[in-house]
C-alpha positions in Angstrom: 0.0 0.0 0.0 1.2 3.5 -0.8 2.2 5.8 2.0 3.1 8.7 -0.3 1.0 11.9 -0.5 -1.5 11.6 -3.3 -2.0 14.6 -5.8 -5.4 15.7 -6.6 -7.1 13.7 -9.4 -8.0 16.2 -12.2 -11.1 14.3 -13.2 -12.3 14.6 -9.6 -11.8 18.3 -9.0 -14.3 20.1 -6.6 -17.8 20.5 -8.0 -19.5 22.3 -5.1 -18.9 25.7 -3.5 -15.2 26.3 -2.8 -14.2 25.3 0.8 -11.0 25.9 2.8 -8.1 23.5 2.3 -8.3 20.3 4.2 -5.7 17.7 5.1 -6.9 14.1 5.4 -5.0 11.2 7.0 -6.4 7.8 5.9 -5.7 4.6 7.8 -7.0 2.4 5.1 -5.7 -0.7 3.1 -8.1 -0.2 0.1 -7.1 2.6 -2.3 -10.6 2.3 -3.9 -12.2 3.1 -0.6 -9.9 6.1 -0.3 -10.9 7.4 -3.7 -14.5 6.9 -2.7 -14.2 9.0 0.4 -12.2 11.7 -1.5 -15.0 11.9 -4.0 -17.4 12.8 -1.2 -15.1 15.7 -0.1 -14.7 17.0 -3.7 -18.4 17.0 -4.3 -18.7 19.1 -1.1 -16.4 21.7 -2.5 -13.1 20.6 -0.9 -9.8 20.2 -2.7 -8.2 17.8 -0.2 -4.6 17.0 0.4 -4.3 13.5 1.8 -2.0 10.6 2.8 -2.9 6.9 3.0 -1.2 4.7 5.6 -2.0 1.1 6.6 0.3 0.3 9.5 1.2 1.5 12.9 4.7 2.6 11.7 3.1 4.6 8.9 0.7 6.3 11.3 3.4 7.3 13.7 5.6 8.7 10.9 2.7 10.7 9.4 1.7 12.2 12.7 5.3 13.2 13.6 6.1 14.6 10.2 3.1 16.7 9.4 -0.1 18.2 10.8 -3.6 17.0 9.8 -7.1 18.1 10.0 -8.9 14.8 10.4 -8.1 11.0 10.7 -10.4 8.6 8.8 -9.7 5.0 9.9 -11.0 1.6 8.7 -12.1 -0.7 11.4 -9.8 -3.7 10.6 -6.6 -3.8 8.7 -4.0 -6.6 8.3 -2.1 -6.5 11.6 -3.7 -3.3 12.7 -7.1 -2.0 13.7 -9.0 1.2 14.7 -8.7 0.9 18.5 -4.9 0.4 18.2 -4.7 3.5 16.0 -6.8 5.5 18.3 -4.7 4.5 21.3 -1.4 5.5 19.6 -2.9 8.8 18.6 -4.0 9.5 22.2 -0.5 8.5 23.5 1.0 11.2 21.2 -1.3 13.8 22.6 -2.7 14.6 19.2 -6.2 16.3 19.3 -7.7 15.4 15.9 -11.1 14.2 14.8 -10.9 10.4 14.8 -13.7 9.0 12.7 -14.1 5.3 12.0 -15.3 4.5 8.5 -15.9 0.7 8.1 -17.8 -1.6 5.8 -18.5 -4.2 8.5 -18.5 -3.4 12.3 -20.6 -4.8 15.0 -22.6 -2.5 17.2 -20.8 -3.5 20.4 -17.5 -2.8 18.7 -18.7 0.7 17.6 -19.8 1.5 21.1 -16.5 0.4 22.6 -14.6 2.5 20.1 -16.7 5.6 20.9 -16.2 5.0 24.6 -12.4 4.7 23.9 -12.4 8.2 22.4 -13.4 7.9 18.7 -15.5 10.9 17.7 -17.9 9.1 15.2 -18.6 5.9 13.4 -19.8 5.7 9.8 -20.6 2.8 7.4 -19.0 2.8 4.0 -22.4 2.0 2.6 -23.9 5.2 4.1 -21.5 8.1 3.6 -24.1 10.9 3.5 -23.0 12.0 7.0 -19.3 11.9 6.2 -18.6 15.5 5.3 -21.0 17.0 7.9 -19.5 14.8 10.6 -16.0 15.8 9.7 -16.9 19.5 9.6 -18.6 19.2 13.0 -15.7 17.5 14.6 -13.2 20.0 13.1 -15.2 22.8 14.7 -15.2 20.9 18.0 -11.4 20.6 17.8 -11.1 24.4 17.3 -13.4 25.0 20.3 -11.3 22.6 22.4 -8.1 24.3 21.4 -9.5 27.8 22.1 -10.8 26.6 25.5 -7.4 25.1 26.3 -5.7 28.3 25.3 -8.1 30.4 27.4 -7.6 28.1 30.4 -3.8 28.3 30.0 -4.0 32.1 29.7 -6.2 32.2 32.8 -3.8 29.9 34.7 -0.9 32.2 33.7 -2.8 35.3 34.8 -3.7 33.7 38.1 -0.1 32.6 38.7 1.1 36.2 37.9 -1.5 37.6 40.2 -0.7 35.1 43.0 3.0 35.9 42.7 2.3 39.6 42.9 -0.2 39.4 45.8 2.0 37.0 47.7 4.9 39.4 47.6 3.0 42.5 48.6 3.5 43.3 52.3 -0.2 44.1 52.6 -3.2 41.8 52.3 -4.9 41.9 48.9 -8.6 41.2 49.4 -12.0 41.2 47.8 -14.9 41.9 50.1 -18.6 42.0 49.9 -21.8 41.9 52.0 -22.8 38.6 53.5 -26.5 37.6 54.0 -26.3 38.7 57.6 -25.5 42.2 56.6 -21.9 42.1 57.6 -18.8 42.3 55.4 -17.0 39.1 54.5 -13.9 38.3 52.4 -14.4 36.6 49.1 -10.6 36.5 48.4 -7.5 37.0 50.5 -3.8 36.8 49.7 -1.5 34.6 51.7 -0.3 37.6 53.7 -3.6 37.3 55.7 -2.0 34.6 57.8 0.6 37.0 59.1 -1.9 39.7 59.8 -4.7 37.7 61.3 -2.9 34.6 62.5 -5.5 32.6 60.6 -5.3 31.1 57.1 -7.0 32.8 54.2 -9.2 29.8 53.6 -10.7 30.0 57.1 -11.6 33.7 56.6 -13.0 33.6 53.1 -16.8 33.8 53.0 -17.2 34.3 56.7 -17.9 37.7 58.4 -17.4 36.3 61.9 -13.8 35.5 61.1 -12.7 39.1 61.3 -15.7 41.5 61.9 -16.0 40.2 65.5 -12.3 41.2 66.0 -13.0 44.9 65.4 -13.1 46.8 68.7 -16.5 48.0 69.7 -15.6 51.6 69.5 -14.2 51.2 66.0 -16.9 48.9 64.4 -19.6 51.7 63.9 -17.1 53.9 62.1 -16.1 51.1 59.8 -19.7 50.2 59.0 -20.6 53.8 58.3 -17.6 54.3 56.1 -18.5 51.1 54.1 -22.1 52.3 53.8 -21.1 55.7 52.4 -18.6 54.0 50.0 -21.3 51.5 48.8 -23.9 54.3 48.3 -21.5 56.6 46.4 -19.2 54.0 44.9 -16.4 56.0 46.4 -13.0 54.8 47.8 -13.2 53.1 51.2 -10.2 54.3 53.3 -10.5 53.4 57.0 -8.2 52.9 59.9 -9.1 51.0 63.0 -8.1 48.3 65.5 -8.7 44.6 65.7 -8.1 42.3 68.6 -7.1 38.7 67.7 -8.1 35.6 69.5 -4.7 35.7 71.2 -5.5 39.0 72.8 -3.1 41.0 70.6 -4.3 44.3 69.2 -3.3 45.5 65.8 -4.0 48.7 63.8 -5.0 48.1 60.2 -5.5 50.5 57.3 -8.0 49.2 54.8 -8.1 51.0 51.4 -10.3 49.7 48.5 -12.3 50.6 45.5 -16.0 49.5 45.1 -17.7 48.2 42.0 -21.0 46.6 41.1 -20.9 42.9 40.4 -22.9 41.2 37.6 -25.6 40.5 40.2 -25.7 44.2 41.2 -24.0 43.7 44.6 -21.2 46.0 45.8 -17.8 44.4 45.9 -14.7 46.0 47.3 -11.2 45.2 46.0 -8.1 46.6 47.6 -5.2 46.2 50.1 -5.1 46.0 53.9 -2.0 47.0 55.7 -0.7 46.4 59.2 0.1 49.9 60.5 0.6 48.9 64.2 4.2 49.9 64.2 3.6 53.3 62.6 0.8 54.0 65.1 3.1 53.2 68.0 5.8 55.4 66.5 3.2 58.2 66.1 2.0 57.8 69.7 5.6 57.9 70.9 6.3 61.0 68.8 3.2 62.7 70.3 4.3 61.7 73.8 7.8 63.0 73.0 6.5 66.3 71.8 4.2 66.6 74.8 7.2 66.0 77.1 9.3 68.5 75.1 6.6 71.1 75.5 6.3 70.4 79.2 10.1 70.6 79.6 10.1 73.9 77.7 7.4 75.3 79.9 9.2 74.0 83.0 12.4 75.7 81.9 10.5 78.9 81.2 9.0 78.8 84.7 12.4 78.2 86.3 13.8 81.1 84.3 11.0 83.4 85.4 11.4 82.3 89.0 15.2 83.1 88.8 14.5 86.4 87.2 12.0 87.2 90.0 14.6 86.4 92.6 17.2 88.5 90.9 14.8 91.4 90.6 13.8 91.1 94.2 17.5 91.1 95.3 18.4 94.1 93.0 15.4 96.0 94.2 15.5 95.2 97.9 19.3 95.1 98.4 20.9 97.2 95.8 18.1 99.7 95.5 17.9 100.1 99.3 21.7 100.6 99.5 21.6 103.3 96.8 18.8 105.1 98.4 20.8 105.1 101.7 23.8 106.5 99.8 21.7 109.3 98.4 20.4 110.2 101.9 23.9 110.2 103.3 25.2 112.4 100.5 22.5 114.9 101.2 23.5 115.0 104.9 27.1 115.4 103.9 26.3 118.3 101.6 24.1 120.0 104.3 26.9 119.8 107.0 29.5 121.4 104.8 29.7 124.8 106.7 32.8 125.8 104.8 32.0 127.2 101.4 33.9 124.7 99.5 32.3 124.8 96.0 34.4 122.0 94.6 33.4 119.6 97.4 29.7 120.4 97.0 30.0 119.9 93.2 31.5 116.6 93.7 28.9 115.7 96.2 26.2 116.7 93.7 27.9 114.5 91.0 27.8 111.6 93.3 24.1 112.2 93.9 23.5 112.3 90.2 25.3 109.1 89.7 23.3 107.5 92.4 20.1 108.8 90.7 21.2 107.1 87.5 22.0 103.9 89.4 18.5 104.0 91.0 16.9 104.5 87.5 19.0 101.7 86.1 18.0 99.4 88.9 14.3 100.2 88.2 14.6 99.6 84.5 16.5 96.3 85.0 14.0 95.2 87.6 11.1 95.9 85.2 12.9 94.0 82.4 13.7 91.0 84.6 10.3 90.8 86.3 7.7 93.2 84.9 5.5 93.8 87.9 3.3 96.0 85.8 2.4 92.9 83.8 0.9 91.1 86.8 -0.6 94.2 88.3 -2.0 96.1 85.3 -2.1 93.5 82.5 -0.5 92.9 79.1 -1.6 96.1 77.4 0.0 98.3 80.1 3.2 96.3 80.1 3.5 96.6 76.3 3.0 100.3 76.5 5.6 100.7 79.3 8.2 98.6 77.5 7.6 100.6 74.3 8.2 103.9 76.1 11.4 102.7 77.7 12.6 101.4 74.3 11.9 104.7 72.6 13.7 106.7 75.3 16.7 104.4 75.3 17.2 104.0 71.5 15.5 107.1 70.0 13.5 104.8 67.7 9.8 105.9 67.6 7.5 103.2 69.0 3.8 103.7 68.2 1.6 101.4 70.2 -2.1 100.8 69.6 -4.0 98.7 72.1 -7.6 98.4 70.9 -8.7 96.7 74.1 -7.1 97.6 77.4 -9.3 95.1 79.2 -7.7 92.3 77.3 -7.0 89.6 79.9 -5.2 86.5 78.4 -3.9 83.7 80.5 -0.8 84.8 82.5 1.5 82.3 80.7 0.3 83.7 77.4 0.7 87.3 78.5 4.2 86.6 79.8 5.2 84.8 76.5 3.9 87.7 74.5 5.8 90.2 76.6 9.1 88.3 76.4 8.7 88.0 72.6 7.9 91.7 72.4 11.1 92.4 74.3 13.2 90.2 72.0 11.6 91.7 68.9 12.5 95.2 70.0 16.0 94.1 70.8 16.4 92.7 67.3 15.0 95.9 65.8 17.5 98.0 67.6 20.5 95.7 66.8 19.8 94.5 63.2 16.9 96.2 61.5 18.3 99.8 61.1 14.7 101.0 61.6 13.5 104.5 62.6 10.0 103.5 63.6 8.1 100.5 65.1 4.3 100.1 65.0 2.7 97.8 67.5 -0.9 96.6 67.6 -2.4 94.5 70.5 -5.9 93.2 69.9 -8.4 90.4 70.4 -9.7 88.4 67.4 -12.3 85.9 68.4 -10.8 83.7 71.1 -7.3 84.7 70.2 -5.0 87.5 71.4 -3.0 89.0 68.5 0.2 91.1 68.8 1.6 92.6 65.6 5.1 94.2 65.5 6.1 96.0 62.3 9.2 98.0 61.6 10.5 100.0 58.6 14.0 98.5 58.7 15.9 96.5 56.2 13.7 93.4 56.5 14.6 89.7 56.6 16.3 87.7 53.8 15.1 84.2 53.2 18.6 82.9 54.0 18.4 84.5 57.5 15.7 82.0 58.4 17.8 79.1 57.4 20.9 79.8 59.5 21.9 76.8 61.6 22.1 78.9 64.8 19.0 81.0 64.2 17.5 80.1 67.6 15.6 83.4 68.1 12.7 82.6 65.7 12.8 78.9 66.6 12.5 79.8 70.3 9.6 82.1 69.6 7.8 79.5 67.5 8.3 76.8 70.1 7.1 79.0 72.9 4.0 80.0 71.1 3.4 76.4 69.9 3.4 75.2 73.5 0.6 77.6 74.2 -1.4 76.5 71.1 -0.4 79.6 69.1 1.7 80.4 66.1 4.1 83.0 64.6 3.5 84.6 61.2 6.5 86.4 59.6 6.0 88.6 56.5 7.8 91.2 54.5 6.5 94.8 54.3 6.9 96.6 51.0 9.0 98.5 50.1 11.0 97.6 53.2 10.4 96.3 56.7 9.2 93.2 58.6 6.0 92.3 60.4 5.7 89.7 63.1 2.2 88.5 64.1 1.8 86.5 67.3 -1.4 84.6 67.8 -2.4 82.4 70.8 -5.6 81.4 72.6 -6.8 83.7 75.4 -7.1 80.6 77.6 -4.8 77.5 77.4 -6.2 74.2 76.0 -7.1 71.4 78.4 -4.3 68.9 78.7 -6.6 66.2 77.4 -7.4 68.2 74.2 -5.2 67.9 71.1 -3.1 70.8 70.2 -4.0 71.5 66.5 -1.1 74.0 66.0 1.6 71.8 67.5 2.6 70.6 64.0 3.2 74.2 62.9 6.0 74.7 65.5 
C-alpha cells in the first residue's frame, strides 16, 4: 500500500462551492475506498490533500512529520485496527477528529470505540453524513483548542496575580456583604496569615472571622464608612483596631475601590496594611512632643522664678543701698559749713550718679520681672516697655491697644511680653529701623500682637541659618501655648511679626492643632 502523499485527481476536482483547504489522513488498506471518500469531499467543494497509511509505523511517521485536520480510519486492517490506531494517537497527545469508516463493524465494537475516544462511526455504505460529521468534529477541535488556550491564559494570569499578591506586604482582598449584613472576604492573599494569624481559607466567605475582632468603639465607624462607600461607589479608606483571639491588638489600614458585580452587589477590592508599628511610633512621637513642650514650659518657669529672685534682690538690696547712699550724701552736703564749692559739686555729682543707678535698677528690675504685667495687664506692660525702648534707643515706637481690658492667661501674656522684648532688641540691633508700630488686639478667642518696623527686612537665608535660635524659640514658645508666629515682609521695606495664641490655654486632654506648625 502506498504511503506517499497523493496529488489531486484532475477528473475529480471540486464540484461544489469552494471550501478551505483540508488535510486528510487515511488509515486504510483499500485505495478504492480512499478514492470513494475523496470523491465525497470534492463533491462538497473541498480540494483535499491526503495521505494513506495502513500500518502503525506509517501512522506514527505521518503524525510526527506533518499536521492533519482529520483522521479517517478503517475498522480492521491486516495486523492493525481502529482501536490500536486511536490508542497510539492519544498517546502522542494529538487532538484530531478520529472517525471510523468501516464496511463491517458490530454495534458493540462501535460502542466500545466511541467510549475509547473515537468521535464518530460511519458505514462505507452510508456516507451521506461523512462531510457534515468531519466539519462538526473539526469545529469541536477548534473549540477545544481555544478553550485550552483560554484556560492556559487564565492559569498564567492567576499565577502572575498570585506571585504579585503573595509578595506585597499588605493583604490583597475582595470583600462584599454577606447575607447577615456584615462584610466578609471573598478573596484573601497569603499575607492574611501574618496579619490575622489565621489562614486565608478559614476567613473567606465568613464575616465572623474578622468583623468580630474589630473593637466595639471602631466597628460603627467602619460600617458607616462602608455604607457611604457603597452608596456613592467612592473609595473606602479606613483605619481601626482589631483584637485577635490571642488577645493581641493591631492597627489596620483598609483601602479599597468598590464596584458593582454582575448581580448588582457592591464588591470592594483593595489592600489591607498592618500599621501597628507606625501607630506606635506616632504615639511615641506625640508623647515625646508633649514631654518636650512640658520641659520647655518648666524651663521657662524656672527662668522666670530666677528672674523674679534677681529682681527682688536688686530692688530690695541694691536699691535700698543706693537710696541710703543718696540720703547720706544729702546730709554730707548739708553739713559742709565751709563754702567749698568744689566739694559740694563733687557731692552733687555723686548724687546724680546715684540717681542714674537707681533709675537703672528700676529699668533692669522691670525688664527682669515686669511687675506691671501682673498688676496692670499685658496692654500696660507693652506700652511701658515701648516707652522705655523709645527713650533708650531714639526709635519711635507707636503702640495701639484696641482693648485695654484684654485679659489673656498669665503664661500667654508673659510669653507675648518676652517675645515683644526680644523683637524690640532685634530691631535695635539689626533692622536699622526708625519706627516701630505695635498693635495689640483680640480676634475671636485669640490674642494677637503685631510688631512692624520700617527696617531692612529679613532675607530668606536669614531664616535658614543653623544657629537662628531666636525665631525657633519664639515658634516653640507660642506652639506650647497652642499659638503660632507669622512672619511677612513689608513693601517696600520692613518686617511684620504677628503673634497669635488662645486667650485661655487648651485642656491637657485636648489635642493641640497647631503643634505641628511649630
